[in-house]
N, C-alpha and C positions, 0 to 999 in steps of 0.2 A: 796213474791216469784213471784206472777203473774206479778208484774211490771218488774221483771228481765227477765222472759221468754217472755214478750210482746216485748221487744227490740230485741230479737234474733229469734223470730218465723219466720221471713221472709227470713232467710238465706237458700239458696238453696243448697242442697247436691251436685248438679251438678257443683257448683263452686269449690269444694274442690279438685278434681283431676287435676285442671289446674296447669300448671307449670310456673316457672318464665321466661321461654323462649318459643318462638313459632317458627314454621318453617318459613323461608323466602319464599316469593312467587316464586322467581327464583330458589330456592333450595328445593322446596317441595319434590321432589323425592330423593334428596341426604341426607336428614336428618339434614342438616345444621340448626342451631338455631340462632335466633336473640333475643335480649333483648326485653321484654315486656315493653311498656310505663309505667312510674312511677305510673300514676293514676290507670292503670289496675292492676299492682302489689300490690298497696295499697288496692284495693278492694278485691283482692284475700287473702291478709294477714288478712284483717278484717273478711272475711268470715271464714277463718281457725280459728281465735281466737274465733269468736262467736260460731262456731261449737263445739269447745272444751268446752267453757263456758256452752252451752246448754246441751251437753251430760253429763257433770259432775254434774251440778246443778240439773238435773232431778232426780238424785238418792239420793239427800240430803233431809232428812226430817227436817223441820224447816228452820230457817234462816241460810244461809251459813256464816261461820266465815271466815273473811278475815284479811289480814294484808295490810296496806298501804305501798307502796314502793316509795321512792323518791330518785332520783339521783340529786345531786347538783354539779354544775360546778364551779370551781375556788373559793372554800370556800364561796359560796353564802349562802343565807338563804333558808331553806327548808320550811319555813312558808307558802308561797303562794301556792306552789305545793302540800303541804300536805293538805291545806284547800280545794283545788280543788278536790283532791282524796277523802277526807272525805265527802264532800258534795255529790259527786257522789255515794259513798258507801251508804250513808243514803237514797238517792233517789231510789237506787236499792234494798233496803231492807236488806242489809248485816249487820251483827254484826261485828264491828271492834274490833279485839283482840290485835293488836300490830301495831306499826309503825317502819319501817326499813328505815334508811337514810344512803346512801353512800355519804359522803362529800369529798371524794378524787376521782377526775375524773380518771376513768379507762375505756377505750373504750371496753375492753373485759369483758362482764358480769361475766364470770367465775372467774375473778380476784377481784370481789367486795365482801368485807367481809359481809356487811349487807345483800346482796342478797343471799349469801351462807347460812346465818342464816335463812333467809326466806325459802329457799329450805329444810333446816333441819326441820323446823316447819311443812312444808307440808308433808314430809315423815313420821313424827311422828303422823300425823293426828291432830295436834293442830289447823291448819287452813285448809280451803278448797281452797283458792286462794289468789291472789294479786290484789290490785286496785292501779292504778297509774294515774297521770294526763294525760299523753300521752305516746305514744310508745317510745319517746326519752328517757324516764326514763329507758327503757330496752335497746334499740339500734336504731339509725337512719339508720343503714345499714340493708337492706332487708334480706340478707341471715343470718346475725347474729340474727336478730329479729325472723325470722322463726325458727331458731335453738332453741332459748329460748322458743318459744311457744311449741315446741315438748318436750323440757326438762321439762317444767312445766307439760305437759300432762303425761309424764313418771313418774313424782312424784305425780300423781293423783291430780294435781292442775290446776287452770285456771287463766287467766289474764282478768281483766276488766279495761277499760279505760274511763276516763271522756271525752276525745276527741278521736274519732276513728281515724284509720290510715289515712284516707283521709283528715283529718283536722289538720295535724301537724303544 
């Protein structure tokens, strides 16, 4: 557990209220918004994910139980991505209970059957969170990815990644 918390201890709470848009300098008084650069958005999404991870794992006694989640594109093999997620889960000190693989490419996470089963396991308390190789297993779209982080949190679950959001 200490290995897990060690990786998230540096997340500053002040990063979390940040938004995915910021005022433009010419329109500071008008409230007009401009997109935040991708790197800044990735750092914010990483901070949000780590905040959820830290807050939920702090209440768990013992090793958190997780499921590995893998999204495979074009009927590819889940083997490599599963191995990456499994190795990360072992390093983090998680107990792996299950693996969920979606092998039919669906951009909308809500339309993925295996991910829906993972959410059911979270709601039933069978697992505490999901581990994936990278955020693309959830979504490469910032807004959809952020929505899924909030959906996981609402199900009392977290997401941990082998590669953080800035290393896609």
